[in-house]
N, C-alpha and C positions, 0 to 999 in steps of 0.2 A: 504494500500500500504506500502511496506517495504521502507526503506531508499534508497536501491539500485534502486528500481523502480522510486522513486521520483527523484533521481539524473539522471536517464536515461531519464525521461520525460523532465527534465530541460535542458539537453544537446540537445535533439531533438528540443525543443522550441528555444534555442539559435541559432542553426544552421539554422532552418527555418526562424527565424527573420533576421539573417544575409543575407540569400538569398533574402528575400523580400527587404531589404535595398539596396542591390546591384542592384536589378532589378529597383527599383525606381530611383536610381542614374544613370541609363542608362548603366550599365555594364552587358548587356545581354550575351556577349560572355563569361564572367567569370562564370556566372550562368549556361550557356549551357554546358560549359566544366566540371562543377562539378555535373551535373545531375546524371550520373551513380553512383558516390560516394554517393550522397544524397539518391538515391534509395536504395543502399545497406545499408546505415545507418538506414533508416526507416525499412527495412526488418529485420535487426539484432535487433533493438529495439523492434519491434513487436514480434519477436521470444522470446526475453528475458522476455517481459512482459507476454506473454502467458504461460511461464514456460516450454517451450520445452527444454528437457535435452540435446539432441545431435542433430547434423545436419545429414542430409541424407548422407550415405556413410562414416560416420566416423568410424574409427576402435575402438574397445573396449579396455579398459585398461587391460583386462585379456589376450589379445593376442598382445603383443608389437611387435612381429616379423611380423605381418601382414602388408603388404605395400599396396599401391594403386593397384587396379585391373589393370591387363594388364602388370605388370612388372614382368618378370621372371629373375631368376638368382640372384647372390649376388650383392649387391650394392658396389660401390667402395669407 
């Protein structure tokens, strides 16, 4: 594992430990409010550890003028 991967796993462990402590202390509302963010964190860390280079739908660096699909005309 590279140092970046070790740091990523350490951050994930810290966030999950914090969530566990909040649950044990009875702050279920706080944990429930953060579940979407925690899910995204786990998804991003999994993606980083698996070595995925780009996300789906990302524009390439070779075409900087390409915008998101569905947008026509010049941007303001």
